[in-house]
Each structure stands twice: as C-alpha cells, then as structure tokens.
N, C-alpha and C positions, 0 to 999 in steps of 0.2 A: 817165569810165565812167557809162552810165546802168544802171539796174537792169534784170535781165533780165525776162521776163515772170513769173516766179515771184516777183520781189520781193524777192530775196537778193542781198546784197552779194557780189561777186565779189573774190577775194583779190589786191588791190592793194597791194603794199608798198613804200615809197619809202626809198631809201638816203639817208644824209645827204650824200653827194658830188652826188648829183642835185639835191636842194634847194639845195646850195649854188651850183651851176652856173646856177641862174636868179636868183641874187642876186648875182653876182659884181660886183665894182666895176668901174664903166664900161659893163657891159652892160645893155641894155634888154629883155632875154627875159623873158616873163611866162607864167605857165601858170595854168589852172583845172584843179583836180583834182575830179571830181566822185565822191562815194559810195566813198571809199577804205576799205579795212579797217584800214590802219596808216599812220601818218605820224609820223617823228620829230619829238619834242617836243610831240606832241598825244596826250592819253590820251582814248580813245571806251570808250562802254559800247556793250553789246549793241545791236544794231538793234530799233526798234519801230515800230508803226504809229500813225499819228496818230488819236486819239480825239475830243476836243473842241477841239484846237488849230487856229489858223489861222495863215498867215504874216503877221509884221508888219514893216516897215520901222523899222529900229532905229538909223540913222545918217543922216547927210546925203549917203551916197555916190552916191544916185540925185538929187540936186539937187532941184529944185522939181518936177520931172514926178512924183515919188514922194517927198513929204514924210514926214518921220519920224512914225511913228504910224499911216501907211496901212495897211489891212487887205487882204490877196490870199488867195484860196482855193485851196488845193492839193489839197483832198480827202483821200481815204483813202491817201496816200502814205506810205511807210516812210523812216526816217531815223535816224541814228546818234547819240545824245545825246554831247556833249563834256563830258569832265570839267575839262579844262585850261580856266583863265580866257583868255578872247579878247574882243576888240571887235567884235561882229557887226555886219553889215549888214542881214542878216534873221535873224528869230527865228520860232521855232514857240512859241504861247502861247495859252491858253484867254482869250480876250478878248471882251467885249461890244462892240457898235458895228455899224453897217453897212457904212462903208468907212474908218473912222476909230475906232481904239481910244479910246473916250470915256473910259475911267477909267485909262488909261495901261496901261503893261506891268505884269503882275504879277511879283512877286520871282522864280516859278517859269517860266521861259522856257527855250526850248532853241536856241541858235546853230545857223544852217543854212547861212549863207553869212559867212565872214570871211576875213581875210587871216592868214597864218600870222604869229603873234608876234614870231619871230625872222627870219623871210624873207617881207618884205611883197610880194615878186614873185610869191608863190604864194598863190593864192586858193583856199579849199576850200570846197565844197559838200557838205553831209552829207545832202541829198536831191535827188532827180533833176531839177533844174531844167531840164534840156535836154529833159525828156519833157514840157513844158508843154502841147505840142498834143495828143499822143496820149493823156495822163492828163486832159486837158480842163481846165486850170487857168483860174480865172476871177478877175477880169475878164481878158479876153484882151490888152486894150491895155495893161494894167499889166504883165503878164508879158512882152510884146513890148518894154515899157522896160526890164525888168530884163534880158532877153537883149541888147538893143541897148546898155546901159550896159557889159556885161560885155565884149562885142564892142570897144568901144571902149577899154576899161581894158586889154585884150590888147594894143592898139596904144600903149598910152601916152597916149592920147589923152583930152581931155576931152569931156563932153556922151554923147549917145545916138546908136548908129548906128540906121538903119532898119532894121526886121527885117521881111520880107514873109513871111506865112503866112496860112493859111485854118483857120478853127476845124474840129473833127472833126463837130461837132454844131452847127446854125445855123439861124435862122428862114428860111423859105421865100423872104421877100423883103425888102427894105429899107423904110426907113419912106417913102420918097419916090416909089419906082417905080410907074410906072402899070399897073394889075391888070387881066388880061383880064375880059372881062364873064361869064365861066363860072367864075371863080376859086371861087366858094363852092361849087358843085356838085363842082368838082375836090377841093377840101379835104374836103368831105363824104364822097366816095368813099374819099379816101386814108386816112380815119380809120376808115372803115368796114372797109377792107382791113387796117388794123393791128390792129383786133379780131380779125379772121378769122386772122390769122397769127400773133399774140402774145398773145392774151387768153384766146379760148375754147380750151377743151382738154375731151378725151374721157376718161372713166374709167368703167369697167363699163358702157358703153353711155349714160351721162348726159352732157351737155354743162355743164361748170361755167365759171365766170369767175375769172380770176386777178384780185387786187385791183390789181396794177400793178408798178411798180418804185420800189426804196427811192432815197433821196436821195443816199447815198452813191456816189461814184465811185471805181473801184479804178484802180491804177497804169496798168491797160491801157485805161482809159477806160470799162470795163463797169460796168453798175449791175445789182445784184441783183435777180431776180424776187421779188415777195410772192406766194407761191402759195396761202396760205389763202384761202378763199372767204367772203364776206360778204353778209348777207342785202341790204343797200341796193346794193352794187355790182352783185349779180347781178341784182336786179329793174330797175335803171336800164339795164343792159345789153341788155334785151330790145328796148329801142327800136332797136338798131343794125342788126340784120337786119330788123326790121319795115319800117324805111325804104328798106333796099335791097330789099324786096319792093315798097312803095308806090312807088317812084321807078324802078325797073329792072325790075319783074316777074321777079325771082331765085326760082324755086321753093324752091331749096335753101335761102335766106334765110328764107322763110317757115316751113318745117319747123324751121330752127335756132331761131326764136323759140319755137315749142311745146316743143322739147326743152330749153331753157334754163328755161321755165317748169316744166316737169315735174320738173327737178332742184331748183329753187327751193322748189316746194311739196311735194314728194314725196321730199326728200332730206334731208340733215342740217341745213339751216338753217330749217326751219318747226317750230314746235311744233304737232304734229298730236294731242296728247293731249287728249281733251275734258274731263278731270278738272283739268287745268293752269290755274293763274291766269293764265297767259301763252298760254293757247290760241289759235292763230291767228296768233300774233306771229312775226316774222321775226328770229333771233338775229344778234348782232354779227357775231360769226365763227361758223365751224361747230362750234368748240369752245368757245366762250364763250356762256352762256345770258344775255346782256345784251339788253334789248329798250328801244331808244332811242324818243323820242317823234318819230318820222320818218317822213314820209309820201311819201317820194320813190319807194321800190319801188312801192307801190300805183299812185301816179300813172302812174309808166312802165308798168307792167303794163296798166293802162286803156287808155292809148294804143295800145301795142303789140297788144293784142287788137283794137282797132277798126280799126287799119291793116291788119291780116293777116284781119280777119274770123273771128278764131278764138276763140272763148269758153269753151273747154274748161275754164279755171281761173278762172271767173267767182265760183265758190262760194268758192273759196280767196281771193281778192282780197277779196271782201265780209267774209269771217271775220277776214282780217287788219286790214281797216278797223275792224270791230267790236272788235276785240282793243284797238286803240289808243283807241277811244270809251269803252269800258267802265272804261278806267282812266284816263280824263281827268276832272278834278273837275268840280264843279258850274259853275264859272265859265269853263270852256272850256281851262284850262292844266293840263298833264301833268308830272309830274316827268319830267326829261331821260332819266332811266335806271332803268328797274326790273331787278333781278336776281332770277332764278329758282334757289335758293329764298331768297336772302337778304332780299328784299324783302317775303316773304310768312311770315315766321316770326312765333312769338307769337300765333297764330291770325289774322294778318291776310289779308284776301281782298282780291280786286280790287274788291269793293264798297265797301271802306274808301276806295280811291283815288277810286272814283267820286263818293262823296258829300263829298271833302273840299274846302275853298275854297282849295285851293293856288293861288299867284300866283307867276309868274316871268316879267317883261317881257324875254325872250331870244327873238328870233325865229330864231336860230341852231338853236335846239331846238323852237321851236313853230310858226314860219312855215310850213314846208311840211307839217305835219300839218293845220293850218288849211286849207291850199289842199286837201289831200286829202280834208278833211271836206267843205268846198265842192263838190267833184269828186263824192263820194258822194251828197250831197243832189241834185245835178242827176240822178244816175243812178236812185237809189232812191226819191227822195220822203222820205225819213226826216228829220222835223223836226228832231231833236235834233243830227244832224249841222250843220246850219245855225245853230241857235241857240247852240251852243257857240262855233263858231267866229267867228260875227258878234260875240257878247258879248265874247270874249277880245281880237278886234282893236279894237274899240270902247275897250276899257280900255286898251289897247296905245297907242292913238292919242291918248287923253286924256292921257298922260304923256310922249308922243314930243317931244323926242328922247332922253330920259332912260333910255336902254335898258341893261341889262344885255350888256355886250359880251365875246365869247369871244378871239379873236386880234384883232379891230380892231372899230371901229363901223361901217366901211363895209360889212362883210358883215352885220351886222343890218339895214342898210336894205335891201341887195340881197335878203335873204330875205324881207322884208316885201312886195316888189313882187309877187309871184305870187298870194299869197292876195288881196291887195288888187285886182288886176286880175280875178281871178275872182269877187269880190264885187261889182265892176261890172257884170260881165257877167251876173250872176244878178238883182241888183237895183240897177239902174242910178239912182242917185241923186246929187244934187250934193254930199251930204255924202261919199258913197263915192268920189266923183271927186276931190273936194278932199283926201281922206285918200291918195289914190293919187298926186296931184300934189306933195303937200306931202313924201313921203318920195322920190319921183323927184327932185325939186329938191335935196333934202339929199344925196342920193347924187352927183348930176351936179355939184354945186359942185366935186368932185375929180375931173372928167372932164379928161384933157389933150388936146392938140391932136391927137394922133395916134390918140385913141379910147380910149386905156387909162383905167381907174378907179385913181385914186392911192390907195393902202391909207393909211388913217388910224386913229389909236386915239382913242379917246373918253375921257371923265371917268375918271381912273384909280380913282376910288372906286366905278365900276360895272364895272371891268375884270377879267375872270377870268386872263387868260393875256397881260400886257401885254410889252412887251420888257424883256429881262433888266435888273435893277438894279444888278448886279455883275458883275465878271469870272467869278467863282466859279460864278454862274448861270446862265452861258450854256450852252446845249445840254442842260441837265437837267431841262425838264420843257416842256409845249407854250408856245408863245410867238409874238407878232407877226412878221411877215416883215420889219418895219421895227424900227429902233432909236428913230428920233424921227419925228414928223410932218414931211413934207416930203421924205424920203427917196423917191427916184424909182423906186419899186416898185408893181407890182399883182400882186393874188393871185387866181390862176385855179383854186384849190382851196376858196376861201371866198366870193370877190366877184365877180369878172368873169364867171364861168360864170354864176352867179345872175342877175346883172343883165341878162346878154343875155337869157334867157328870160323874165324878169320883164317887161323893156322891151318885148319882142316880144307878149306877152300884153297889156300895156297898149295896145299898138299897135292889136292886134286888138279890145280892148274899148272903145277911143274913137274910132279912126280920127284921132287928133290928132298933127298933124306934129311936135309937141313929141318924143313918144315914137318916132315913126317915125325921125324924125333922129338921135337918141340909139342907137337899136338898129341902123341902117345904119352908123353910125360904129364901134361895137363890131364889127360883123361884117367890116368892112375890117381893123380893127386884128388880129383873131384870125386870119384868113386870112394875113396878114403873117408871124405868129410862129408858124405851124405848123412843127414841128421837120422838118428834113431831114438825112439823115446816110447816107453810104455804107459808114463804117466800124463804125458802130453800128446796122445795119438794124433792131433791135427798137424803135428810137425813131423810125423815119421814119413821119411821118404823125400824131403825137401832140402833146399840149400837156403841159407840165410845170407846177408850181405857180406860182414866182416870175420875173417878167420886170421887167429895169429897162429901162424906156423911154427913159433917156438914153443908157445902153451900148449898147442894142439888142441885149441877149442875156440868157439866163437867168441870174438872180443874185438875191441877197437875203441878208439877215443869216439864215443858217440855223440859229437858235437853237432852233428847234421840235425837239424830240426826237423823231425817227422821221419827221418829216414836213417836212423842209427845202425849201430852194427848188428843189431839182433832182428831188424825187419825181414819179412818175407815178401818179395816181389813175385807174383805169378808169372807175369810177362817178362819183364827184362832179365831176370835172374833164371827161373827154372826151365822157361820154355827153350831157351837157346843152349842152355846145357844139354837138356834130353834130346834136343832135334839133333845137336852135333852127334851124339850118342847113337841115335837113330841112323843118320846119315852114314856113320861107320859101319854101322850093322848091314846097311844097304850096298856099302861100297860105292857111294855115289857123292856128287856134289850138292850143294844148294842151288846153284844157278839151273834154272829150268829151261828145257829147251822143246820137249816133246810136242806141246801143244801150238807152237808158233803159227802153225797155218790157220788154225781156228780163231786166234788172237788177231791176226792180220785181216781175217774177213770181217769181223765187226769193228775193228779200230775206226775206220773212216766215218762211220754212223756217229760213234761217240765223240771223236774228234770234231765233227762239224757241230754237233748238240753242244760241246764246250764252247765253241766260237773263239778258237784259239788262232790267231794270226801267226802264220809260220814266218820265223826269221832264218836269214842266212848267218849262220855262225863260223862259216868256213875262213872269213877273214879277221876273226878276233885273235889278236895277237897276245901271247903269254909273256910280255915284257914287265910286269910289274915285280917290283922289288921291295914295296911297301911292308912296314911293320903289320903284325896282326891287326885285323878289324875290330873295331868296336863293337859292343854288345848290340 
C-alpha cells in the first residue's frame, strides 16, 4: 500500500494467521507489505518525515548491482520507525557521501526494507518504495534495481528483473542524440516562457520575481516555491523579457522589463534613504537588509536597458554601482556582506570601508562586482571604477590559483572569466589576455566530453564550505555538491552558468577559437539538460543546480542546507544561461557601450549626491604575495 497524496499511513493491520499463510511449510508464496500501520511481531513508532536522511543499502540483498553502503535519495518521503530489532536491506540514515556512505552507517539509522524476523517470506517496507517514479527518487537506475530485485524475490528467483519506466522530470535530450540547428533558440524561448508562467508575479500593480523552487521534493513529486524576492534575482530577471523584445519584438515583454525595474528600484528591495550608509544598495531579501558585494543586478539592468532602449532607471543603476564603490576598500576588494545597521555601529560609516585595505581573494564575492565596475567605467568614464577593479584583479592573478573558495574551486575560476574578458575588451594587452587564458585553462581542465564542467574542491585550507567531514555534518550548512574530487557532478548554480557567459564574453573579446569551441560545447550541453516534464509543469523549461553527467540526470550530494542538488534558482542559474543563449542569437557581447554618452551626462549629479571623495589610485602598487584573505 502506497501513501495517499496526504502522505498518511492507511490502517493496514495483519492478523497472525495471514502471516503464517505466507510462510507455511512447502509453500513458496511471498508478499511485500508497504507502509503498514501494524504487523504482528513488529513494533512501530509514529510516522515521521525525512529530514537529513537518505536511503542506504545495508545488506547484500541487491547483489553487486547495489553494493552495501550505496546511497540513494528518496527526498522528503514519510516513513514509520521500527522499534523491533530487524536485519534491514535498506535503511534511512544521515550520511555523508556522493553515492557511497564514506564514513559508514551511523549508529542511529532506520530500517525501511526488511524481512519479517519470524516470517522471512514477508518483506516489509516502511516507506513508499513503489512510488519512486511519482516521488522522483534518484538515481533512477538504482531505484529500478531495487524494484527489479523485489520483483525477482517475489518469484523466489535470484537476480534483478528488468523494470521499464520513465522519469517524471527529465533532461530534454540524451547525451548523444543529434540536435536541430534551432535548438538554442527553442531552449531560450522555453526558459523565457518558464519565467512568464512560473516566476513573474503581480502584486499591487508591481511585477515581482520569485526566487525559484526549493531542493526538497515532496511525496507527490512537488517542489515548494521560494516566494521571497531578492535584489540580485530581480535585477537579473530583467534580462528575460528584454531578450524577448530584442529577438521577437514582443511589446508586452518590453513593458515587463520596465515594470520589473520599477519594483526593483522603487519597491522593498532598494535602500532609497539618502542618509543611509547603504543608500542605493539592493537588499539580499525584501526583509533582510544585507548588502552583498555583487554586481550581477546592475550588469543585468544595464543590458536590459540597452536592449529595450529604456533608460528610465539609469540614475538608480548608477546609484547602485556607487553604493558598491563607496564601500569598497582602496585596493578594490569589498567585504562580502554589509548589514545595515550591524555593520555601521559604534560610529562606523561607509567611508571607513572605502578607506580600508581589506583583501579577500574570493571571486565568488568579488568577481562580478569587478565586472560591474568595469562596465560602469565604460559607461561613465569614472576612473575610480576602473582603477579599483584592475588593481584587485591584478592582485588576485598574482596569487592565482590559491583562491579562497566557497563551495568549490571551479566556481571561483568561472567567476573570474567575465571581469577578465571585460578587462581585455577595455584594455587589450598581452598581460590581460594571458590572465584570461590562464584562468580559462584552469577551469577547462575539468571539462568533460559532453561539455559539462566537473565540479572540484580546492586546497582545503582555503575552503569555506567543503564537503561534509562527518555523517553528523551532512545537510547542516552550505556545502559542496560533491563529496570527493572526481565525483561526476557539475554545478549550474555556481559554476557552469558563469563559465558559459564568461567564455562567451572571452570569445567576443578575443575572437579566439579556444574560447569559441569551449562556449559552443557548453551551449550544446545546457540545451540537452534543460528540464522537461508533463507531471510537474512548473519545472518545464528550467535548469536545476546539480547534474550528474554519468547518470544523465539531476543528482548530487545534497549536503548544502537549503540549496541542494534539485533547487531551482531563477536568477543565478536560469537568467545567465538564457541571457548567454540570447547574446549568441544577437551575435554580441554582454559589455554595453551604446548609451555611454547618456550615462556620462547624468553621472556627475548622482556622484555628488552620493558624496564620494575621489581617491588617486594610480600609485597603488600590486606587490602583495599574501595568502588568500579571511572571510
């Protein structure tokens, strides 16, 4: 008996004589009982829902196809704990590992598939194994093995029977099928439609942007929406309707871009108090006044403005850029996060941050801020934008590849590509080209045959959120998508998405076949793994975070608390993938120059308003050889 939609156990009570009937001498009848309320000889506890636990193979019942210690993911299913000692074939446990429990089973685990200790012809499942398709258990091949072995067991046979089924949510194409010539345009349009149908919403006349969907998958296969709005996601999402206008001349999309920016800059996400030390900044969440050192929102808004020729929010964009600049230290590094008021207590002002010599070699936080500063320099001509970005990039390249890394080292390389490509476009020197090539080569060392970028962790002494180092730590904090280097996962939240746009810009900046070929390969890969689903239509046309290119399905070590392998981020992941597909359709780069005359005209007014004292950075020497900075 499977769980009903509400995930509540039905009252299934077995009498003693029924059990004995399946275990009578000379009989070969076998039975599998799923999710019973009561079974003679077995004491159950009240049903509970999975939290950090995953399914682990606990015996040799499945043979060599699923060895003991193999990890499977059953997502947020319900199960009934067993108090009676049993020898389990499958257990639920909080374990670290990618597809193998590398630290073994913890003492605390829950049997979920076992034979009755008195009646071995009776198999009991305390979780809904038969719902593995609807509930989207992964890896699919492993759950098919579970089902096939149980089918064979029912017939008193060895081995695993073939189970034919299709996943409820799946990649658009296989790894080797020939793609149509217009596949990129179709993928782009499908994702724009996904934004229109699932991510954009209207409230009191304004257009908001949902953050995306949580990683947890409920027993009916559903994922919960993340309804809170963020400054970064909302800014990035302006590009989606802007490309719809630029490519299809959709007038409604052009208006949509304007309405998203109106909500972004005149709603709850922007600090519009001139007396505030974070004036002009964009909040992390609508209800959290945290301001990160990120330039993705202004970069996206600048592009959206140029594509739609709508410059109504230019002052707001410049103000946002100057808010970042005036809290960035002399050397071009900014603290990853400033909270208002916590970061400005005891008389501290934004000028204290502007005048400090803070250093952190961490492109995850710094890279796209530098790219935004270089974009701002092109449009405004304000030298401080260029000097701070160039100096910090030069310092970073001096110690490369010894970078502070967040969830993996490959994401740090990916985040460096865009500012380096912008730098080449602005100041094309052999040194700048060599920096770009050095970082790209380091990243592409992890490129696979199918075009994926294998996720990798760097030197552990520089890592902030590595893979869990114990079973107990799994799922409790941010973490890498892999457990060990070599696990076949790529990360579309932190790495592949930024590698794609960075390599595209490098192609535009240099015209080098090295970058063009790498960019094309990633484009092909991303078009193949775009999601398709009829049963979960809110996912149709999007990309999730973690993809296993060996399994060819979305899977990973979902240890990252809140941002597991199956999360869907509207901004970080989907906007940059689709925007890059759009730039490819338009045969142009991300760096905008068209409206520089207009930006230069209004810049002095906003500069004076922000009251930034200009510094001379021309004497700043890049001589540091220090290790990566602290968080």
